[in-house]
MILUMFI-856863 format. One line per 4 residues: number of its first residue (from 1); their letters; for each residue x, y, z of C-alpha. Coordinates in steps of 0.5 Angstrom, whole numbers. Each point is the difference from the previous one (the first is absolute). Layout:
<atoms>
NUM	a	X,Y,Z | ...;
</atoms>
This chain:
<atoms>
1	msfp	-28,-71,14 | -2,-1,-6 | -5,-5,-4 | 1,-2,-7;
5	irlp	-5,2,-4 | -2,-7,-4 | -1,2,-9 | -8,-1,0;
9	allf	-1,4,5 | 4,5,-3 | -4,-1,-6 | -6,1,4;
13	faws	2,6,2 | 2,3,-7 | -7,-3,-2 | -3,3,5;
17	vash	3,7,-1 | -1,0,-7 | -8,-1,0 | -1,5,5;
21	aqvt	4,6,-4 | -3,6,0 | -4,3,-5 | 0,6,-3;
25	aika	-5,3,-3 | -1,6,-5 | -5,5,-3 | 1,2,-6;
29	grlv	-4,8,-2 | 2,-3,-6 | 4,-5,-3 | 4,0,-8;
33	dpea	2,-5,-4 | 6,4,-4 | 0,-7,-5 | -8,1,-1;
37	gtsa	1,8,0 | -7,-1,5 | -2,0,7 | -5,-2,5;
41	tnqv	-2,3,5 | -1,-1,8 | 4,-6,0 | 3,-5,6;
45	ilve	7,-2,0 | 2,-7,5 | 7,-1,2 | 3,-6,3;
49	ngkf	6,-2,0 | 3,5,-4 | -4,-1,-7 | -8,2,-1;
53	taig	-5,-6,1 | -7,4,-2 | -2,6,-4 | -6,3,-2;
57	anva	-6,4,2 | -3,-5,4 | 6,-3,3 | -2,-1,8;
61	ipsg	5,2,5 | 1,-5,5 | 0,1,7 | 6,3,4;
65	atvi	3,2,-7 | 4,7,0 | -5,4,-4 | 5,6,-4;
69	dlsq	-5,5,-3 | 2,3,-6 | -8,1,-2 | 2,7,-2;
73	qvvl	5,-2,-5 | 3,-3,-6 | 4,-7,1 | 4,-3,-6;
77	pgfv	6,-4,-1 | 7,2,3 | 5,3,-6 | 5,-3,-3;
81	dahn	8,5,-2 | 2,-5,-5 | 7,5,0 | 3,2,6;
85	hlal	7,1,4 | -3,-1,7 | 9,0,3 | 1,6,-5;
89	tykv	-1,8,3 | 4,4,-5 | -1,8,2 | 2,7,-2;
93	ipen	4,0,8 | 6,-3,-1 | 0,-3,-7 | -4,5,-5;
97	nvyy	-4,-6,-2 | 6,-3,-2 | -1,-7,2 | 6,-2,-1;
101	mtyv	3,3,5 | -7,-3,5 | 4,-7,-2 | 6,3,3;
105	mest	-1,4,6 | -6,-5,2 | 1,-8,3 | -4,-5,-1;
109	plra	-3,-1,7 | -1,9,0 | -4,-2,-6 | -4,-6,3;
113	iqaa	-2,5,5 | -3,4,-6 | -4,-6,-3 | -4,-1,6;
117	sngi	0,7,1 | -4,1,-8 | -2,-7,1 | -5,2,6;
121	qmla	-1,7,-4 | -3,-3,-6 | -4,-5,4 | -3,6,4;
125	sgft	-1,3,-8 | -4,-6,-2 | 6,-5,-3 | -2,-6,2;
129	ivrd	5,-3,-5 | 6,3,-3 | 6,-3,-5 | 7,1,2;
133	mgnn	4,1,-6 | 7,0,2 | 5,6,2 | -1,-2,8;
137	gnya	7,-1,2 | 2,-7,1 | -7,-4,1 | -3,6,4;
141	dval	-7,-2,-3 | 1,-8,2 | 1,4,7 | -6,3,0;
145	rqai	-4,-6,-3 | 2,-5,5 | -1,5,6 | -7,2,-4;
149	eqgw	-2,-7,0 | 2,-2,6 | -4,4,4 | 6,5,3;
153	ipgp	-2,6,-4 | -7,3,-4 | 1,1,-8 | -3,-2,-6;
157	tivn	1,-7,-4 | 7,1,-2 | 1,-3,-7 | 9,1,-1;
161	sgli	4,-2,-4 | 7,1,3 | 6,3,-3 | -1,2,-8;
165	iggm	3,-4,-5 | 4,4,-5 | 7,0,-4 | 6,2,4;
169	ggqf	-1,7,4 | -8,0,-1 | -4,6,-1 | 7,3,2;
173	wptp	5,3,-4 | 6,-2,5 | 8,2,1 | 4,-7,-1;
177	emai	2,1,8 | -8,0,1 | -2,-6,-5 | 6,-4,1;
181	dkki	2,0,7 | -8,1,2 | 1,5,5 | -6,6,-2;
185	vype	-4,-4,-5 | -2,-7,3 | -4,-3,3 | -5,5,-4;
189	ylda	1,-5,-6 | 1,-7,-2 | 4,0,-5 | -2,-5,-7;
193	dtpd	5,0,-6 | 0,-7,-1 | -5,-5,-1 | 2,-4,7;
197	emvk	1,6,3 | -8,2,-2 | -2,-7,3 | 4,1,6;
201	avrq	-3,6,1 | -8,-2,0 | 3,-5,4 | 3,4,6;
205	nalf	-6,4,1 | -5,-6,0 | 5,-2,6 | 0,6,4;
209	garv	-8,2,-2 | -2,3,-6 | -8,-2,-2 | 2,3,-6;
213	ikic	5,1,-4 | 3,8,-4 | 5,1,-5 | 4,6,-5;
217	vdck	-3,-2,-7 | 4,7,-3 | 3,4,6 | 7,-1,-3;
221	pwgy	0,2,-9 | 1,-8,-1 | -5,-3,5 | -3,-7,0;
225	svdd	-2,-3,-7 | -6,-4,-1 | 3,-7,2 | 2,4,6;
229	vklf	-6,2,2 | -3,-7,-1 | 5,-4,5 | -1,5,6;
233	vrea	-9,-2,-2 | 3,-7,0 | 4,0,5 | -5,4,5;
237	arig	-6,-5,-2 | 3,-6,2 | 1,3,7 | -9,3,-1;
241	mkve	3,7,-1 | -2,5,-5 | 5,6,-3 | -1,7,0;
245	ghvq	5,5,-5 | 3,6,1 | -1,3,-8 | 2,6,-2;
249	tvdg	0,0,-8 | -4,-2,-5 | 5,-5,-2 | 1,-2,7;
253	arra	-8,-1,1 | 0,-4,-7 | 5,-5,3 | -4,0,6;
257	iegg	-7,-3,-3 | 2,-4,-5 | 5,-4,5 | -7,0,5;
261	lwsi	1,4,6 | -6,-1,5 | -1,9,1 | 5,5,-2;
265	ahdn	3,7,4 | -1,7,-2 | -2,3,-6 | 5,2,-4;
269	gltd	0,-4,-6 | -7,-3,0 | -3,4,-7 | -6,-3,-4;
273	emhk	3,-5,-3 | 3,-2,7 | -8,0,4 | -2,-4,-5;
277	lmaq	5,-5,-1 | -2,-1,8 | -6,1,-2 | 0,-7,-4;
281	kgiw	4,-4,5 | -3,3,8 | 6,3,2 | -1,5,6;
285	ragt	2,6,0 | 3,4,6 | 0,6,-2 | 3,5,5;
289	etpv	-4,6,-2 | 2,6,5 | -5,5,0 | 2,8,-2;
293	slse	-2,2,8 | 7,-4,1 | 5,5,-4 | 2,3,6;
297	gnht	6,-4,2 | 1,-1,-9 | -4,-7,1 | -2,3,-7;
301	taar	-2,5,-4 | -6,3,-3 | 2,-2,-7 | 2,-8,2;
305	fqrt	-7,0,3 | -3,2,-5 | 3,-6,-4 | -2,-5,6;
309	vagl	-6,3,0 | -1,-2,-8 | 4,-7,1 | -4,-2,5;
313	knay	-6,2,-3 | 2,-4,-7 | 2,-6,4 | -8,0,2;
317	dnkv	-2,1,-6 | 4,-5,-2 | -4,-5,5 | 8,-1,3;
321	pltf	-1,-3,8 | 1,5,3 | 3,1,8 | 0,5,5;
325	stda	7,0,1 | 3,7,3 | 9,-1,2 | -3,5,5;
329	dyyv	7,-1,2 | 1,7,3 | -2,6,5 | -4,5,0;
333	pgkt	-1,4,6 | -6,1,2 | -1,-7,-2 | -1,-7,2;
337	rgev	3,-5,-5 | -7,-2,-1 | -3,6,-2 | 5,1,-4;
341	aief	-2,-7,-4 | -7,2,0 | 1,7,-3 | 2,-5,-6;
345	ietw	-8,1,-1 | 2,7,-4 | 3,-3,-6 | -6,-6,-1;
349	kaag	-4,6,0 | 3,4,-4 | 1,-6,-5 | -8,0,0;
353	ipav	-1,-7,3 | -6,-1,3 | 0,-1,7 | -4,-7,1;
357	dilr	7,-1,-5 | 6,3,5 | -4,-4,5 | 1,-7,-4;
361	amti	7,1,0 | 2,3,7 | -4,-7,2 | -2,-5,-5;
365	ngyk	5,0,-4 | 5,1,6 | -3,-7,3 | 3,-3,-7;
369	vset	6,2,-2 | 2,0,7 | -3,-8,0 | -4,1,6;
373	ektr	-7,0,-3 | -2,-8,2 | 2,2,7 | 0,7,2;
377	gpik	-3,7,-3 | -7,-1,-2 | -5,0,5 | -3,-6,-1;
381	vgmi	-2,-7,5 | 6,-3,1 | 5,5,-1 | 5,4,5;
385	adlv	-3,5,3 | 3,7,-3 | -4,5,0 | -1,8,0;
389	avng	-7,5,1 | 0,7,-3 | -4,6,0 | -3,1,-7;
393	nple	-1,-5,-5 | 7,-2,-5 | -4,-2,-5 | -3,7,-2;
397	rida	5,4,3 | 8,-3,0 | 2,5,6 | -4,-3,4;
401	vrdv	7,-5,2 | 3,6,2 | -3,-1,7 | -1,-7,3;
405	rfvm	-3,0,7 | 1,-8,1 | 4,-4,-1 | 0,-8,1;
409	kdgv	6,-5,-2 | 0,-7,2 | -5,0,3 | 1,6,5;
413	vfkq	-1,7,1 | 5,5,-1 | -3,6,-2 | -7,2,2;
417	ggvm	-4,7,1 | 7,3,-4 | 4,-2,5 | 6,-5,0;
421	tpga	-2,-6,6 | 6,-5,-1 | 1,-2,6 | -2,-7,-2;
425	ffhg	5,-2,-5 | 6,2,5 | 3,-6,4 | 6,-3,3;
429	gpvn	1,-5,-4 | -2,-3,-7 | -8,-2,1 | -1,-3,-6;
433	gwni	6,-5,0 | 7,0,-2 | 3,0,-7 | 6,3,-2;
437	r	-2,0,-7;
</atoms>
């Protein structure tokens, strides 16, 4: 015989569990504040119910708390990759790094599984937030975000765009059969050539679970006009979202800037003049600056790398808001997806950017462009408890971020002593609540 539990009893039970939640105390040998560019020694960080509750040198550790000793390490906020594609992994074999072939050969379900794996790899390298900017098949990025948020799998906080919106064909130049019959090109891109189609495309992405909108500003010679860009920005704002633009020409960059985009992806077309305009308007630069160390596989060349370095340095000198953005959507033998992303610090070092500013781009600026800075990112009381630990001080030597020894996400330990311990993240159901959006 079963006995129903009355509502007051349920409420008391929930209160009782919450009031006796486990406290985790972290002993940090050094705690870095990237925004201030400073660090403090011998800090204690308390975490309860997935949030930071106390931080300081004289914080008392409650009786019964779980104590994590990071006294020999440097603790800092988690990293952000502000432009990646976790459900895309093109390769030398079999598709010779032609990502158009990847879309043809790999189904969305397979790519969703790849996305789950890539997300875990990113988290293991300290990336607690990833802006996933399209090229994810039929909304595999939404599925990844939902799975992480509901508690099915571990992974970064995902800020995803859904399908990239562009003129017919998106970044491709399909044959009539491919474009009109929609046999191969779709669903990689969402066609929008008229104002009505543009509005509908934004609403479709929002309906299916996007958190940011991405458009191809100039993937075709005609591209989107300034008024078109403003329409996208206006329609997205009605839903509470920002717009990033894929830009590859100077004219496209000019239209994107005049149209008021939130962020601009890639560095093609971003001249000194464009950088000055971006700085004036506070437009984020997601430059995806591929390092020459990833030249194998034709991801860049020595000449292209030098132009990339010069462009990044020019943006920095012009005080453009910079993000750490990789576009690391390919397989590099011997490296995880997270290790490929971290490799991009080489371009920043080559541009002569100080370690503290590289770290700010990887953290503080990443939270701002992702619009999470009021909920997660900084290690502050009341914020969601994400943090990482490394052996060296990245304020002095940025290469310290290459070896992440500890990762906490949502107040739960994911990696400790350099070893992933993700068991606590796997559940047989949506422990954080079921929500299709």
